[in-house]
N, C-alpha and C positions, 0 to 999 in steps of 0.2 A: 769641610767648608768649602775647600775648591771644588768639589763635585756640584755643591748647590749653587755657586757663583757662576759655574759653566752652565748648569742647567738654566739658571735665570737669564743668562747672556743668551742662550740659544732660542730660549723661547722668547725674548724681546725681539731678536732678529727675525724670527718667523712671522711675528705679528706686525712688524713695522714694514717687512719686505711685501706683503700683500697689499695690492692696490686697490683702494675703494673705487667703487663703479662711478664713473662719471656720469652727470645729470645729462640728459639730452638738452642740446643748446636750441632753444627756441629761435625762429626768425624774427628778426625786428618787426615790430607792429608797424604797417603802413599808415599813414596819416589818413584822417577821414575823408572818404571820396566826396567828390563834387556831387551836388544835388542832381545832375544830369544822369548818373548811374544808379539813382535809387529807383527800386522797382515797386516797392511797397511800404507802407507805413502801418503801424499797429499800436494802438492805445490798450495797454494791459491796466485795467482798472484794480485788479487784485495787488499788484505791487506798485501802482502809479508811476509806471514808466511807459515812455514814448519810444517805441522801437522803430528805427528805419533800416530798412533791407535793402543791400545794393548788390549790384552785379558788377565786380569790378572787370570782368572779362567781356562784359557787354552782350552775353548771350542769354540773358533773363534769369540764370541760374543765381540765387542767393548765395554768396560767397563772403559777404562782410556785413555785420550788424552792429549797430551802435543803439544804446540805450540810455535814454536822458530820463532824470526824475521830474515829475510833472509838479510844478509848484502852484499851479492854479489853472483853472479853465472857466471860460464862458461861452456861451453861444452867440453867433454872430447874428446880425438882423435877418440873415437868410437861413438861420437854425443850423449853420454849420459850426463844429467845436473848434474853438480857438484855445490852443494850449500856451501857458507860459513855461517856458524852458530854460534851463542854464544854457550858457554859450557852448560848453563842452560835455560829451557824454560821461557817465560815471563806469560804463562798461562798454567793452568791444568784443566781438566774437569774430575771428578770423582764423583760417587754417586749422580748424579743429581745435581751437584754444580759445578759453575765455579770459580776457584781461580786465583788471579792475584799475581805475584811475580815481581814488579817493580824493585828490587834490583838485579835480574837475579843471586841469589846466591844458587839456589836450594832449595829442601824442607828442612827447618829447624825450622819451627813454625811461621816465620814471614810472611808468605802467607796471603792475605786478600782476603775474600770472595767477588766475584765480583757479582755473581748472583746466588740466589737459585732456586731450582725447575725447572731447565732448562734441556732439553734434546739437544742433538748434532745430527744435521740432515746431515747425510752423503749423501743424495740424492741431496743436494745442490751442492757438488763437483762430484758426479757421477750421471748424469741424467739417465745412463742406468739402475740403480736401481729403479729410479722412473717409468720408462717406464716397469719394469718387465724384463728386458733383463739381460742376463749374461754379466758381465764387463770384 
């Protein structure tokens, strides 16, 4: 019985001494940028999302994206679309990470990481970029 107890204790010590890998800590999500840094906006009819593309660095490269669910839309008297959107986005994309904010309460620390190491493919919405043509 002593040998079995010693074996169990040794096994327990081996398993508890192994450190679990630590998940990478994501940087905190910056608040939604000012409209002056917006470089483009896209309406995705499939998902009914209004996407705002921002350049935080100001170099024209998209590095921050928000997505708001479109609650409704109409055409203005000039024929332009007018979208009814919630105050805060449902998702954010920044630093190769997609964040989800199901409470729609803005960036305040309760956002959830939806997917890491992901790129946003603008060519999905603008096929002219895929073909190398100017949009």
